[in-house]
N, C-alpha and C positions, 0 to 999 in steps of 0.2 A: 504494500500500500504506500503510495507516495505521500508527501507531506500535505498536499492540498486535500487529498481524500481523507487523510487522518484528521485534519483540522475540521473538515466538513462533517465528518462523523461525530466528532466531539461537540461541535456547535449544535448539531441537530438534537443532541441529548439535553440541551439547555431548555429552560422554560421559555414560553413565548415572550415574556417581558425581557428576559435576559438576551434572547436573540434580537429583539427589537433594539435594545440598547446597544448591542454589538454592531448591528447593521447601521445604526445612526453614526457610531464612531467611525466605522469603515467608510461610509459615504463621505463624511467630513474629511477623512484623511486623503481623499482623492483630489481635492481642490484646495485653494487658499481659504483657510478658515475665516478670513475677513469677509469673504463673500457670503457667509452664512450667519453673520451677526444678527441677533434678534433683539427687538426691544423688550423691555421687562414684561410687558403685558403678554406678548406672544410666548415668551419663555415660561411664564407662570401658567398659561393655558396648557402648554405641552406637559409640564410637570403634573398638572391636575389630571389630565387625561391618562398619563402614564400610571399614576397612582390608582385610577379607576381600573385599569387593566390588571395591575398587580393584585388588587383586592377582589378581582372577579366580578366587579360591578359594571363593567363595560359590555355593551352589546354591539354586535356588528352586523353587516349585511354583506352578502357575496358581492365581489367587485363587479361581476357581470350585471347584477341588478342595479347597482349604483350608476354604472356607465350607461345602461339603458335609460334610466331616468334622466340623466344629463342630456343624452341624445334627443330624447322626446321633448325636453324643454327648449332645446336650441335648434330644432329642425324647422 
């Protein structure tokens, strides 16, 4: 098993919130972090939503459903 496959296997064993946090960090590592500076209100909202996910209080919808709603509104 190469290092990428090993890392992928280990990452997939993490909880959803841990994977989300890691994905966030990885995406930010691709570009200049200054491009992603958020104002305090946005950062606060992200933290609030992340906490809802961690507590199991967040509900979601399938992406296909969300995109279908958006297409319907903007067609």
